[in-house]
N, C-alpha and C positions, 0 to 999 in steps of 0.2 A: 443155079445149074452147076456151078463149080463146086459148091459144097456137096451136092448130091454125088458128083463124080468122084470126089475125094473120100467122102465118108459113107456113101451109100444112100443116105437120106438125111433130111434136116433133123429128124428125130435122133438118129445116131450121133450126129454132130453135137446137138445140144446136150444129150446125156453124157457125152465124152467129158464134159466139164466136171461132172461128179463121179466119173468112172463107173457110171451105171448105178450108183448108190443113191437111195432115197436119203435125204438129209432131214435132221430133226432140229428142234430148237437148240439142243446142245451143240449143234454144228453151225450156229448162226454166224460166228466169226468167220469160219471157213466159207460159208455161203455168201457172205458179204464180199470176200475176196474173189470168189468164183463169179459173182454177178459183175464185178468190175472187169474181170478177165473176159467174161462172155461179151460184155458190152464192147470192149476194146476190139475183140476179135471179129464180132459181127460188123462193126464199123469198117474194119479193115477189108471185110468181104462185101462192102457196098451198102450195108444197111444204114439208114439215116434216122435221126431223132430217137435214138435208143441208148439211154443211159443205164447206169448200174441199178438205179431204183426200179426202173421198168423191168430190167432183167430179173431182179430179186422178186418183184411182184409176179412176174411170169412163172418163175420157179415155184412160187406158192400156189398159183392158180392151176398149174398142170400136175401138181403132186410131186414135184422134184424136192420140194422143201415143205415139211410139215412143221409149221411155226406155231402150232397150238400148244398151250401149256399141257403138261401131262394130266392135270386134273380136269381138263376140258373134255366133254363127251366126244367132240370131233377128233381128238388126238387118237383115241383107240380105233375109231371108225376108219380113219385114214390109214392107220397102221395096218388094219385088217384088209384094206383094199389093195395094199401093195403086195 
């Protein structure tokens, strides 16, 4: 509830870590730092059992992080969905 009051929604809060930008494999170092920051901040806000690996996987699953290689057919499909 506090996150919603401060950021408007959980969605807005989570995307604030990437400044609303979709990340690609080229951004993987930045994404790793972001996932660590996201995990730390979520724990500060009362979330439990949530490490940086889980946050990175979440970013991949919801389309914040396109970790497919450019030659992969999913790379361009994801890029077009954004």
